[in-house]
C-alpha positions as CSV (number, residue, x, y, z in Angstrom):
1,X,16.6,11.3,4.2
2,X,19.3,10.5,6.8
3,X,21.6,12.8,5.0
4,X,19.6,15.7,6.5
5,X,21.2,14.8,9.9
6,X,24.6,15.7,8.3
7,X,23.3,19.0,7.0
8,X,21.9,19.8,10.5
9,X,25.4,19.0,12.0
10,X,27.0,21.3,9.5
11,X,24.6,24.1,10.5
12,X,25.3,23.5,14.2
13,X,29.1,23.6,13.6
14,X,28.6,26.9,11.8
15,X,27.7,28.5,15.1
16,X,31.4,28.6,16.0
17,X,33.8,31.1,14.4
18,X,35.2,29.4,11.4
19,X,37.0,30.5,8.2
20,X,35.0,32.2,5.5
21,X,35.4,29.1,3.2
22,X,33.4,27.0,5.6
23,X,30.4,29.3,5.3
24,X,30.7,29.3,1.5
25,X,30.7,25.5,1.6
26,X,27.8,25.6,4.1
27,X,25.7,27.7,1.7
28,X,26.3,25.2,-1.1
29,X,25.5,22.2,1.1
30,X,22.4,23.7,2.7
31,X,21.0,24.9,-0.6
32,X,21.5,21.6,-2.3
33,X,20.1,19.5,0.6
34,X,17.2,21.9,1.0
35,X,16.3,21.4,-2.7
36,X,16.7,17.7,-2.4
37,X,14.5,17.5,0.7
38,X,12.0,19.9,-0.8
39,X,11.4,17.7,-3.8
40,X,11.3,14.6,-1.6
41,X,8.6,16.3,0.6
42,X,6.7,17.4,-2.5
43,X,6.5,13.7,-3.6
44,X,5.0,12.9,-0.2
45,X,2.5,15.7,-0.5
46,X,3.9,17.6,2.5
47,X,3.4,21.3,3.0
48,X,6.9,21.4,4.5
49,X,8.0,21.6,0.9
50,X,7.7,25.4,1.1
51,X,9.8,25.7,4.2
52,X,12.7,23.8,2.5
53,X,12.4,26.1,-0.5
54,X,12.6,29.1,1.7
55,X,15.7,27.7,3.4
56,X,17.3,27.1,0.0
57,X,16.6,30.7,-1.0
58,X,18.0,32.0,2.3
59,X,21.2,30.1,2.0
60,X,21.7,30.3,-1.8
61,X,25.3,31.1,-2.8
62,X,24.4,33.0,-6.0
63,X,22.6,36.0,-4.4
64,X,23.8,36.0,-0.8
65,X,21.7,37.6,1.9
66,X,23.9,39.6,4.2
67,X,22.8,39.6,7.8
68,X,24.7,40.1,11.1
69,X,26.6,37.2,12.6
70,X,24.2,37.1,15.5
71,X,21.2,36.7,13.1
72,X,23.0,34.0,11.2
73,X,23.7,32.1,14.4
74,X,20.0,32.1,15.2
75,X,19.1,31.1,11.6
76,X,21.6,28.2,11.8
77,X,20.2,26.9,15.0
78,X,16.6,27.1,13.7
79,X,17.5,25.6,10.3
80,X,19.6,22.8,11.9
81,X,16.7,22.0,14.3
82,X,14.3,21.9,11.4
83,X,16.6,19.6,9.4
84,X,16.9,17.3,12.4
85,X,13.1,17.1,13.0
86,X,12.4,16.6,9.3
87,X,14.9,13.8,9.0
88,X,13.5,12.1,12.1
89,X,9.9,12.4,10.9
90,X,10.7,11.0,7.5
91,X,12.6,7.9,8.8
92,X,9.3,6.2,9.4
């Protein structure tokens, strides 16, 4: 699951003011990778499956959740950190 590091990097980059298109791409990428990771974690019997599903729902591009920029920055930091820790733990 080394690709989760890339997703974490995308989330950390999103902290900076970028064009709207980047955030649309970010929603697609994070939703897709969260679902990929969720099913990988489900196969391992990990309860973290639910956290990844929650992240996928939060970032889904079909029914966007509108929050303030400050809240999204905090969410991006938390989600990026979670992706990093999950990737590290599943390398072994």
